[in-house]
Each structure stands twice: as structure tokens, then as C-alpha cells.
C-alpha positions, 0 to 999 in steps of 0.5 A, a space after each residue: 210656317 211655310 207649307 203648314 196651312 193645311 195642317 193648321 186648317 185641319 187642326 182648327 176644323 177638328 176643334 171646331 174653330 173654323 168652317 169652310 165656305 162653299 167658294 172656289 177660293 177654298 176659304 174659311 171663316 174663324 168665328 173668334 175673329 168676327 166683329 162685335 157689332 150686331 148686324 140688322 136681322 132679316 126676319 121673314 114677314 110670313 104670316 102664321 109664324 109663332 114666336 118661342 124664346 129659350 134661354 140657357 143661363 150658365 152657372 159658371 163663367 163660360 170659356 171664350 170659345 163657346 159661341 164660336 163653337 156654336 156658330 161652327 156647328 150651325 154654319 150650314 143654317 146661317 142666313 145669307 143676304 145680298 148685304 151679307 153674302 157670307 152670312 148674318 153673324 157677329 162675335 156673339 151671335 148668329 141668325 139661322 134659317 131652315 126650310 122655305 115658304 110656310 115651312 120656314 123656321 128662323 132663329 136668332 141666337 145670341 150670347 150675352 157674356 155679362 149675364 152668362 146667358 145664351 138667348 134663342 128666339 125662334 119664329 116658325 109655324 111650328 117653332 118647337 121643331 127648330 127649338 129642339 134642333 138648336 137644343 141638340 147643338 147647344 148640348 153638344 157645345 156645352 158637353 165639350 167643356 167639362 163642368 159647363 152646365 146651364 139652366 134652361 128657361 122658356 119665354 112666357 106667352 100670354 094666350 087668349 083661351 077663346 081665340 088662341 091668339 098669342 102675345 109676348 110676355 116679358 117673363 121667362 120660366 125655368 124648366 124646373 118650374 114648368 115640370 113641377 107644375 106638370 108633375 103636380 097636374 096643375 093646368 096653369 100657374 101664375 106668371 110673376 112677371 105680368 098679371 096672367 096665368 100660364 
């Protein structure tokens, strides 16, 4: 297919199967061809960062390209390191960052095919902003595939009412359960995973 590369390249970009690198070689990366080994995740050690977890549980078996499309949509936020100059990514996941210093927000996004689950872990001083930004990308990816729906859940947090200190709980609670509690004006509800109130 001599001379057809520009056509194939444009088609792959149109269907979000690849993204261009900012280099002189005008090269591009195809996430479907990424390796399966998860690299070391270079979290920042900044103080004052809070952690939030969000999970999307798909109701049907997802198509093969779901994580590939997500990586392409978020490629401008992929973290680059001296060890991984093209980015911290693998076939089923990607590590993202926006901002610097105290305004830095980081997110580990990983798809677990066996569980039909997309897990997002965000660390930031104000993690809700990054969570909502990623949620917009997730919705855009899901909307491309007809009939693909997911139930969103949030990672549980043990909060000390006196000090405001937070501790990670192993549980997750569905959006529906949280909204039900809010609609019934319940200030708290019991966590069924660990012995505390939410």
C-alpha cells in the first residue's frame, strides 16, 4: 500500500485509534498495540492531596477498543518520565496529570476486563475537579458504543468528624444508593464493607 500511509493515519485518527506524538519524526502511537505489563506509577508526594476513587461497572461485555479510545482522548494529560518519555501507559491503563505544585491533580485509570470495570483513582488537593473532567471523557467513550452503559460507584472514605482526617475504606457505594440517601435527607448511612458511617 505504497503512498497510503497518510490515508490510513487520517482514518485511524478519525476513529480515535491513534494519536500523534509531538516530535520531529511525526510519529504516532496506537494504544491497541501497547504492552500488557503495568509500569511503575510515579505518584507525586505532595502534601495536602486527597484521594477519591470512582468505578464504572459495565452491564455487558465491552468492545475491545474501549480503553484504547479513552487513552487517545486523554493523551494530552499522559504523564511522561525520564524512564517512560512517551508516557506512562499500558494496554489496559494510563496515568494522567494536570497542573503543577499545589494545583497538581493525578489520576490512575485502569480497565479490568474480567470484572468489566473501569477504575479511576484521583489524588489532588481538590480531586472532584479531576473526577468530573475524567467522567466527561468516560461518557464520551461509552456513548460511541451503542448500548454500552455503566453503573458508577464511589470509593468509600472514613472521615474523622473531629479532625477532618480521611482514611481509605475498602468499600464502594453506587451512585444510586448515595442519591437515595440524599433524597431522603439522611445525613449518613452505614457502610456494609467496614464498620463506620458514611
